[in-house]
C-alpha positions as CSV (number, residue, x, y, z in Angstrom):
1,X,-3.1,8.2,-20.3
2,X,-4.7,10.2,-17.4
3,X,-3.4,10.0,-13.8
4,X,-6.2,7.6,-12.6
5,X,-5.6,5.1,-15.4
6,X,-1.8,5.2,-14.8
7,X,-2.4,4.7,-11.1
8,X,-4.8,1.8,-11.7
9,X,-2.3,0.2,-14.1
10,X,0.5,0.3,-11.6
11,X,-1.7,-0.9,-8.7
12,X,-2.5,-3.9,-10.9
13,X,1.2,-4.5,-11.6
14,X,2.0,-4.2,-7.9
15,X,-0.8,-6.8,-7.1
16,X,0.6,-9.2,-9.7
17,X,4.2,-8.6,-8.4
18,X,3.2,-9.2,-4.8
19,X,1.2,-12.4,-5.7
20,X,4.3,-13.8,-7.3
21,X,6.1,-13.1,-4.0
22,X,3.5,-15.2,-2.2
23,X,1.2,-12.6,-0.8
24,X,-2.6,-13.0,-1.2
25,X,-4.4,-9.8,-2.2
26,X,-7.5,-9.3,0.0
27,X,-8.6,-5.8,-1.1
28,X,-7.9,-3.3,-3.9
29,X,-8.5,0.4,-3.5
30,X,-10.0,0.0,0.0
31,X,-11.8,3.2,1.0
32,X,-13.5,4.2,4.2
33,X,-14.3,7.4,6.0
34,X,-10.7,7.4,7.4
35,X,-8.9,7.2,4.1
36,X,-7.8,4.9,1.4
37,X,-5.3,2.0,1.0
38,X,-4.2,0.9,-2.5
39,X,-3.8,-2.8,-1.7
40,X,-4.4,-5.0,1.4
41,X,-2.8,-8.4,1.4
42,X,-2.0,-11.4,3.6
43,X,1.6,-12.5,4.1
44,X,1.3,-15.5,6.3
45,X,-0.4,-14.3,9.4
46,X,0.3,-10.7,8.8
47,X,-2.1,-8.2,7.2
48,X,-0.1,-6.0,4.8
49,X,-1.3,-2.5,3.9
50,X,0.4,-1.4,0.6
51,X,0.8,2.0,-0.9
52,X,1.7,1.9,-4.6
53,X,3.6,4.8,-6.1
54,X,4.8,5.4,-9.7
55,X,7.5,7.8,-10.8
56,X,8.7,8.4,-14.4
57,X,12.0,9.4,-12.9
58,X,13.5,10.1,-9.5
59,X,13.9,13.8,-10.3
60,X,10.9,14.6,-8.1
61,X,12.0,12.1,-5.5
62,X,11.7,8.4,-5.0
63,X,8.4,6.6,-4.6
64,X,9.1,6.0,-0.9
65,X,9.7,9.7,-0.4
66,X,6.2,10.4,-1.9
67,X,4.7,8.5,1.1
68,X,5.2,11.4,3.6
69,X,4.0,11.5,7.2
70,X,0.6,12.9,6.2
71,X,0.0,10.0,3.8
72,X,1.3,7.5,6.4
73,X,-1.2,8.9,8.9
74,X,-4.1,8.5,6.4
75,X,-3.0,4.9,5.6
76,X,-2.6,4.1,9.3
77,X,-6.1,5.3,10.2
78,X,-7.7,3.4,7.3
79,X,-5.8,0.3,8.4
80,X,-7.1,0.6,11.9
81,X,-10.6,1.0,10.5
82,X,-10.1,-2.1,8.3
83,X,-8.8,-4.2,11.2
84,X,-11.7,-3.1,13.4
85,X,-14.4,-3.8,10.9
86,X,-13.1,-7.0,9.3
87,X,-11.4,-8.7,12.2
88,X,-13.1,-6.9,15.2
89,X,-9.6,-6.5,16.7
90,X,-6.6,-4.3,16.2
91,X,-3.8,-6.4,17.7
92,X,-3.2,-8.6,14.6
93,X,0.3,-8.6,13.2
94,X,0.4,-6.1,10.4
95,X,2.9,-4.0,8.4
96,X,3.0,-1.1,6.0
97,X,4.7,-1.7,2.7
98,X,5.4,0.5,-0.3
99,X,5.7,-0.8,-3.9
100,X,7.3,1.8,-6.0
101,X,7.8,1.9,-9.7
102,X,10.5,4.0,-11.3
103,X,9.7,3.6,-15.0
104,X,8.6,-0.1,-15.2
105,X,10.8,-1.6,-12.4
106,X,9.0,-2.5,-9.1
107,X,10.8,-1.9,-5.8
108,X,9.2,-3.5,-2.8
109,X,9.9,-1.9,0.6
110,X,8.7,-4.0,3.4
111,X,8.0,-2.3,6.7
112,X,8.3,1.1,4.9
113,X,6.9,2.9,7.9
114,X,5.4,2.3,11.3
115,X,1.8,2.9,12.4
116,X,1.1,6.7,12.7
117,X,-1.7,7.2,15.2
């Protein structure tokens, strides 16, 4: 399976996992001129921006470690764009989560990082 298909598969698995936890998926693979966010969900009043990472093993680092400062900045800018375009405001409660898969097991890290402006 190529990288894109693997990514799509685990993004779907992450969406299903989060829905079972009570989140409502709003967007998948949101793209704008500022960047890309794998999943955008609602958790109560909060808008949740989710990065999905898969690792066959942790030899190359954990999925959370793969979401470095550069990636956090891209996700943050895309989130700001999303809030501005869809809600016409940026002061909504939101958070940045990571759903990582090592082999087949999902690990959900809420508030994995803060907004990086």
